[in-house]
C-alpha positions as CSV (number, residue, x, y, z in Angstrom):
1,Y,18.7,15.7,-11.1
2,Q,22.2,16.6,-9.6
3,E,23.1,17.6,-13.0
4,I,20.3,19.9,-13.3
5,L,21.1,21.7,-9.4
6,E,24.9,22.3,-11.2
7,R,23.3,24.5,-14.0
8,D,20.3,25.5,-12.2
9,P,20.9,25.6,-8.4
10,D,17.8,27.4,-7.4
11,N,15.3,25.2,-9.1
12,T,12.3,25.0,-6.6
13,A,10.9,21.9,-8.1
14,V,14.0,19.9,-8.5
15,H,15.1,20.4,-5.0
16,N,11.3,19.1,-3.7
17,N,12.0,16.2,-6.3
18,V,15.8,15.2,-5.1
19,G,14.0,15.3,-1.5
20,N,11.6,12.7,-2.4
21,I,14.2,10.6,-4.0
22,L,16.4,10.6,-0.9
23,K,13.1,9.9,1.5
24,N,12.9,7.0,-0.4
25,M,16.2,5.9,0.0
26,G,16.1,6.6,3.8
27,R,18.3,9.7,3.9
28,M,15.7,11.5,5.9
29,D,17.9,14.2,7.1
30,D,19.2,15.1,3.6
31,A,15.4,14.9,2.1
32,V,14.8,17.3,4.8
33,S,17.3,19.8,3.6
34,H,16.2,19.7,0.3
35,Y,12.5,20.5,1.3
36,R,13.6,23.4,3.5
37,H,15.8,24.6,0.8
38,A,13.0,24.5,-1.7
39,L,10.6,26.4,1.4
40,E,13.4,29.0,1.2
41,L,13.5,29.7,-2.5
42,D,9.8,29.7,-2.6
43,P,8.1,30.2,1.0
44,D,4.7,29.0,-0.9
45,H,5.7,25.8,-2.7
46,A,2.7,23.9,-1.3
47,P,4.1,20.2,-2.5
48,A,7.2,20.8,-0.2
49,Y,5.3,21.5,2.9
50,Y,3.1,18.1,2.4
51,N,6.7,16.3,1.7
52,L,8.6,18.0,4.9
53,S,5.5,16.6,7.0
54,R,6.0,13.1,5.7
55,A,9.8,13.0,6.2
56,Q,9.7,14.0,10.2
57,V,7.5,13.9,12.9
58,G,6.7,17.0,14.7
59,A,9.4,18.8,13.6
60,S,7.3,21.6,11.6
61,G,7.4,24.7,13.6
62,D,4.8,27.6,14.3
63,D,6.0,29.9,11.5
64,D,5.1,26.6,9.2
65,V,1.9,26.2,10.2
66,K,1.1,30.1,10.2
67,R,2.6,30.3,6.6
68,M,0.2,27.6,5.6
69,E,-2.7,28.9,7.2
70,T,-2.1,32.2,5.6
71,M,-1.7,30.5,2.1
72,L,-5.1,28.9,2.7
73,E,-6.5,32.1,2.9
74,D,-5.9,33.1,-0.6
75,Q,-9.1,32.7,-2.7
76,G,-7.2,32.2,-5.5
77,L,-5.0,29.2,-4.5
78,S,-5.6,26.2,-6.6
79,D,-7.2,23.0,-5.4
80,E,-4.0,21.3,-5.7
81,R,-2.4,23.2,-3.5
82,R,-4.8,23.5,-0.9
83,V,-5.1,19.8,-0.8
84,N,-1.4,19.3,-0.3
85,L,-1.5,22.2,2.4
86,H,-4.3,20.6,4.1
87,F,-2.9,17.2,4.5
88,A,0.4,18.7,5.7
89,L,-1.5,20.6,8.6
90,G,-3.3,17.4,9.3
91,K,-0.1,15.5,10.0
92,I,1.5,18.5,11.9
93,F,-1.4,18.7,14.3
94,D,-1.7,14.8,14.4
95,D,1.8,15.0,15.6
96,L,1.0,17.6,18.2
97,G,-2.0,15.9,19.5
98,V,-4.5,18.2,18.5
99,H,-6.6,15.5,17.0
100,D,-9.9,17.7,16.1
101,K,-7.7,20.1,13.8
102,A,-5.8,17.3,12.4
103,F,-8.8,15.6,11.5
104,D,-10.6,18.9,10.0
105,H,-7.6,19.1,7.9
106,F,-7.7,15.7,6.6
107,R,-11.5,16.2,6.1
108,K,-11.0,19.2,3.8
109,G,-8.1,18.1,1.9
110,N,-10.1,14.5,0.8
111,G,-12.9,16.6,-0.2
112,L,-11.0,18.8,-2.5
113,D,-9.1,15.8,-4.0
114,R,-10.5,15.5,-7.9
115,R,-8.0,12.9,-9.0
116,G,-9.2,9.8,-10.8
117,E,-12.7,8.5,-11.3
118,P,-15.0,8.7,-8.3
119,F,-15.5,5.4,-6.1
120,I,-18.9,4.0,-6.7
121,A,-19.7,1.3,-4.1
122,A,-22.4,-0.7,-5.9
123,Q,-20.0,-0.8,-9.0
124,H,-17.1,-2.3,-6.9
125,S,-19.2,-4.5,-5.1
126,A,-20.6,-6.3,-8.4
127,A,-17.0,-6.3,-9.6
128,V,-16.0,-8.3,-6.3
129,D,-19.6,-10.6,-6.9
130,R,-17.9,-11.7,-10.5
131,L,-14.5,-12.5,-9.1
132,M,-16.3,-14.9,-6.4
133,A,-18.5,-16.4,-9.1
134,V,-15.8,-17.0,-11.7
135,F,-13.0,-18.2,-9.1
136,S,-14.9,-20.7,-7.1
137,G,-13.6,-24.1,-5.6
138,E,-15.2,-26.0,-8.5
139,F,-13.0,-23.9,-11.0
140,F,-9.7,-24.7,-9.1
141,A,-10.8,-28.2,-8.6
142,N,-11.1,-28.5,-12.6
143,R,-7.8,-26.9,-13.0
144,K,-5.1,-28.7,-10.8
145,G,-1.7,-28.4,-12.3
146,L,-2.0,-25.5,-14.3
147,G,0.6,-22.7,-14.4
148,S,4.3,-22.4,-13.8
149,E,6.1,-24.3,-11.1
150,S,8.3,-21.5,-9.9
151,E,8.5,-20.6,-6.3
152,L,10.1,-17.3,-6.9
153,P,7.4,-14.8,-6.4
154,V,6.2,-13.9,-2.6
155,F,3.3,-11.6,-2.7
156,I,2.3,-9.4,0.0
157,L,-1.3,-7.9,-0.1
158,G,-4.0,-6.7,1.8
159,M,-5.6,-3.2,2.7
160,P,-3.4,-0.1,1.9
161,R,-1.7,0.9,5.1
162,S,-2.0,-2.5,6.6
163,G,1.6,-3.3,7.3
164,T,2.9,-4.4,3.7
165,T,5.6,-2.3,3.8
166,L,6.8,-3.3,7.2
167,V,6.7,-7.0,6.2
168,E,8.3,-6.7,2.7
169,Q,10.9,-4.6,4.2
170,S,11.6,-7.0,6.7
171,L,11.7,-9.9,4.5
172,A,13.9,-7.9,2.0
173,S,16.4,-7.5,4.5
174,H,17.3,-11.3,4.1
175,P,20.4,-12.0,1.9
176,K,18.5,-14.4,-0.4
177,V,15.5,-11.7,-0.9
178,H,15.0,-8.8,-3.2
179,G,12.4,-6.4,-2.4
180,A,10.4,-5.3,-5.7
181,G,8.1,-2.9,-3.9
182,E,4.2,-2.4,-5.6
183,L,4.4,-3.9,-9.0
184,D,1.6,-3.4,-11.5
185,F,2.6,-6.7,-13.8
186,I,-0.2,-8.6,-12.5
187,G,-2.7,-5.9,-13.2
188,R,-1.2,-5.3,-16.6
189,I,-1.1,-9.0,-17.7
190,I,-4.7,-9.4,-16.3
191,A,-5.9,-6.0,-18.4
192,S,-4.4,-8.2,-21.8
193,M,-5.9,-11.1,-21.1
194,P,-9.5,-10.3,-22.6
195,N,-7.8,-9.6,-26.0
196,A,-5.4,-12.5,-25.7
197,L,-7.9,-15.1,-25.3
198,G,-9.9,-14.0,-28.2
199,G,-12.0,-11.2,-27.1
200,F,-15.2,-13.1,-26.4
201,A,-15.5,-12.3,-22.7
202,G,-14.1,-9.8,-20.3
203,Y,-12.3,-10.4,-16.9
204,P,-12.7,-12.6,-14.8
205,E,-15.0,-14.1,-16.9
206,C,-12.5,-15.1,-20.0
207,A,-10.3,-16.8,-17.3
208,T,-12.7,-19.7,-17.7
209,L,-10.8,-20.1,-21.4
210,I,-7.6,-20.5,-19.9
211,E,-6.0,-24.1,-20.8
212,A,-2.8,-25.5,-19.6
213,M,-0.3,-24.1,-22.3
214,T,-1.9,-20.4,-21.8
215,A,-1.7,-20.5,-18.1
216,C,2.0,-21.7,-18.0
217,K,2.7,-18.8,-20.5
218,L,1.1,-16.2,-18.4
219,G,3.1,-17.3,-15.4
220,E,6.3,-17.1,-17.2
221,D,5.2,-13.6,-18.5
222,Y,4.9,-12.3,-14.9
223,L,8.2,-14.3,-13.8
224,S,10.5,-12.9,-16.8
225,R,9.3,-9.3,-15.7
226,L,10.1,-10.3,-11.9
227,R,13.6,-11.9,-12.9
228,G,14.8,-8.4,-13.7
229,F,14.7,-7.1,-10.2
230,G,16.9,-9.8,-8.7
231,R,18.9,-12.0,-11.0
232,N,20.5,-13.7,-8.0
233,A,17.4,-13.7,-5.4
234,V,15.9,-17.1,-4.6
235,R,12.6,-15.0,-3.6
236,I,11.3,-11.6,-4.9
237,T,8.6,-9.8,-3.2
238,D,5.7,-7.7,-5.0
239,K,3.9,-6.0,-2.5
240,M,1.2,-4.4,-4.3
241,P,-1.7,-4.3,-1.6
242,G,-4.4,-4.6,-4.2
243,N,-3.3,-7.6,-5.7
244,F,-5.7,-9.4,-2.8
245,L,-8.2,-8.7,-6.0
246,N,-5.9,-10.8,-8.1
247,L,-5.4,-13.9,-6.1
248,G,-7.8,-15.9,-8.4
249,F,-5.6,-15.4,-11.5
250,I,-2.3,-15.5,-9.2
251,A,-3.1,-19.2,-7.9
252,L,-3.9,-20.4,-11.3
253,M,-0.9,-19.1,-13.0
254,L,1.3,-19.4,-10.4
255,P,0.5,-21.8,-8.1
256,N,3.9,-22.4,-6.0
257,A,4.1,-18.5,-5.1
258,K,4.2,-17.6,-1.7
259,I,1.2,-15.5,-0.4
260,I,1.1,-13.4,2.7
261,H,-1.8,-11.8,3.5
262,C,-1.4,-8.5,5.8
263,R,-4.2,-7.5,8.2
264,R,-4.9,-4.6,10.3
265,Q,-7.8,-3.5,12.7
266,P,-10.5,-2.3,10.2
267,L,-10.7,1.5,12.1
268,D,-7.1,1.8,12.3
269,V,-6.1,0.6,8.7
270,C,-9.2,2.9,7.0
271,L,-8.3,5.8,9.0
272,S,-4.7,5.6,8.2
273,C,-5.7,5.6,4.4
274,Y,-8.2,8.4,5.0
275,F,-5.1,10.3,6.4
276,Q,-2.8,9.9,3.2
277,H,-3.1,11.7,0.3
278,F,-1.7,8.9,-2.0
279,T,0.5,9.4,-5.1
280,N,-1.2,6.3,-6.8
281,V,-4.7,7.9,-6.8
282,M,-7.5,5.6,-4.7
283,P,-10.5,7.4,-4.6
284,F,-12.4,5.4,-2.2
285,S,-10.0,6.4,0.4
286,R,-11.3,10.1,0.2
287,D,-14.7,9.4,1.7
288,L,-15.4,7.8,5.2
289,A,-18.6,5.6,4.1
290,D,-16.6,4.6,1.0
291,L,-13.6,3.2,3.0
292,G,-16.3,1.2,5.0
293,H,-17.8,-0.1,1.8
294,Y,-14.5,-0.8,0.5
295,Y,-13.3,-2.4,3.6
296,R,-16.3,-4.8,3.7
297,D,-15.7,-6.1,0.0
298,Y,-12.2,-6.7,0.6
299,H,-13.0,-8.5,3.9
300,R,-15.6,-10.8,2.1
301,L,-13.1,-11.4,-0.7
302,M,-10.8,-12.4,1.7
303,A,-13.0,-14.7,3.2
304,H,-13.9,-16.3,-0.2
305,W,-10.3,-16.7,-1.2
306,R,-9.5,-18.8,2.2
307,Q,-12.1,-21.2,1.2
308,V,-11.3,-22.1,-2.3
309,L,-7.6,-21.2,-3.1
310,P,-5.7,-24.1,-3.5
311,V,-2.3,-22.2,-2.5
312,P,-1.0,-21.6,1.3
313,M,-1.6,-18.2,2.5
314,L,0.0,-16.6,5.5
315,E,-2.1,-14.1,7.6
316,V,0.1,-11.6,9.2
317,P,-1.9,-9.1,11.8
318,Y,-0.2,-5.9,11.9
319,E,-0.8,-5.7,15.6
320,E,1.1,-9.0,16.1
321,M,4.1,-7.7,14.1
322,V,4.5,-4.7,16.1
323,A,4.2,-6.4,19.3
324,D,6.5,-9.5,18.5
325,H,8.2,-8.5,15.3
326,E,11.1,-11.1,15.6
327,G,8.7,-14.0,16.5
328,T,6.5,-12.7,13.3
329,T,9.1,-12.5,11.0
330,R,10.6,-16.0,11.8
331,R,7.2,-17.2,10.8
332,I,7.4,-15.1,7.4
333,V,10.8,-16.0,6.8
334,E,9.7,-19.7,7.6
335,F,6.8,-19.7,5.3
336,A,9.0,-18.4,2.8
337,G,11.1,-21.3,2.8
338,L,14.4,-19.8,4.2
339,E,16.6,-20.2,7.0
340,W,16.5,-17.3,9.4
341,D,18.8,-14.5,9.5
342,D,19.4,-11.9,11.9
343,A,19.3,-8.9,9.1
344,C,15.5,-9.2,9.0
345,I,15.0,-7.7,12.6
346,E,17.4,-5.1,11.5
347,F,14.9,-3.9,8.7
348,H,15.0,-0.3,9.4
349,T,18.9,-0.1,8.6
350,T,18.4,-1.9,5.2
351,E,19.3,0.1,2.4
352,R,17.1,0.0,-0.6
353,P,14.6,2.5,-2.0
354,V,11.0,2.6,-0.6
355,K,8.5,4.2,-2.9
356,T,5.1,4.0,-0.6
357,A,3.4,6.2,1.9
358,S,5.5,4.2,4.7
359,S,8.8,5.2,3.4
360,W,9.5,7.1,6.9
361,Q,8.2,4.4,9.0
362,V,10.4,1.5,8.2
363,R,13.4,3.8,8.5
364,Q,12.4,3.7,12.2
365,P,12.8,0.7,15.0
366,I,9.5,-1.1,15.7
367,Y,6.9,1.1,17.5
368,T,3.1,0.5,18.8
369,T,1.8,3.8,18.6
370,S,-0.6,3.0,15.5
371,V,-2.3,0.5,17.1
372,E,-5.9,1.4,18.3
373,R,-4.9,4.9,17.2
374,W,-8.6,5.2,15.7
375,R,-9.6,6.0,19.3
376,K,-8.3,9.5,19.2
377,F,-10.5,10.3,16.4
378,E,-13.7,8.3,17.7
379,A,-15.7,11.4,17.9
380,F,-15.5,12.2,14.1
381,I,-15.9,8.6,12.3
382,G,-19.4,7.6,12.4
383,P,-20.1,7.3,8.7
384,L,-17.0,4.8,8.8
385,K,-18.3,2.7,12.0
386,E,-21.8,2.5,10.0
387,A,-20.4,1.5,6.8
388,L,-18.0,-1.1,8.4
389,G,-21.2,-2.4,10.2
390,D,-20.9,-5.9,11.4
391,V,-17.4,-6.2,10.5
392,L,-16.6,-4.7,13.7
393,P,-15.6,-4.7,16.6
394,E,-13.3,-7.8,15.6
395,D,-11.7,-9.0,12.2
396,R,-10.5,-12.4,13.1
397,P,-10.2,-14.9,10.4
398,P,-9.2,-18.7,10.6
399,A,-5.5,-19.3,12.0
400,S,-3.0,-19.1,9.3
401,R,-3.1,-21.6,6.4
402,A,0.6,-22.3,5.9
């Protein structure tokens, strides 16, 4: 990008993209400068407004707001640009404490986002039913000793926006840990399994065909990809939140892996998803009722895993992580089988790329303002509450099995 800017210093898109890279690296002031330069070159560059809103808190001025509101009045504006502007304005008004306007913009932005296939709650529930039917207690009892013996991987998972990035950043600040971020390796291996096992059954049913040699090979396949990130690391983290769906496979192929489950109050975590315009499309996050249904399936699947998985799993509530960061992080480090290092409590100074929606948050010292945040929007979340049903008001699984 620097080479391109030397040849073409007024390339708006490149300035916006450089800003994104700098934001991921934690260089927020430099990122803001590039977003601002992009907007000087093109005051109607909607992505730069969106990215700018995610790189700072409450720093957008009235001129930015008026410009975006004027752009939204243009009937010829594309839906993609409208989505960026609505999410940017939603974030700005949220920072300003104007919660009715903020929620209205988030609602409009989600309503216009047409990326990916629609979320169909019944189909997703059926898929979860299949996972629970295949990966039963009996399934694991009959397959003891399968898989790789490696203790290298640490899987950090849970709902999106549940604190996975904060947990990874804290653990990755340890000198013996490499934070690899959100990896799709497990998903890729699972996608290849039906053909590799003869094509007689799809996933997860094909997992019943796995024998000892195949289980070890599949585990080593994942490890070979993982080792490319930190060859000298004792532990390497994979913080793909959606791996909670894949825990049956992970436990079979990598029985000595460490699993950290990040939890957060249901309304808080669902609203935080609703307020994000995810780069990786998550269709369930665009509708309050869909979010509630998705959370319920996640909730019951995690309850199933707690009962049947033959591997230890550490539960990390987001609320405890921010209320007692050092104490909770000490538990995490101990669970990972490592000695304590004070660098883990200075996580916000750790220099490593963070390519998630939480890239700004993990560059800040611990704050608690996101706890019980849903109360500010309580007047607007009836469909979410209804869909969550008896999951509310509390979500307190048994104590950690570590």
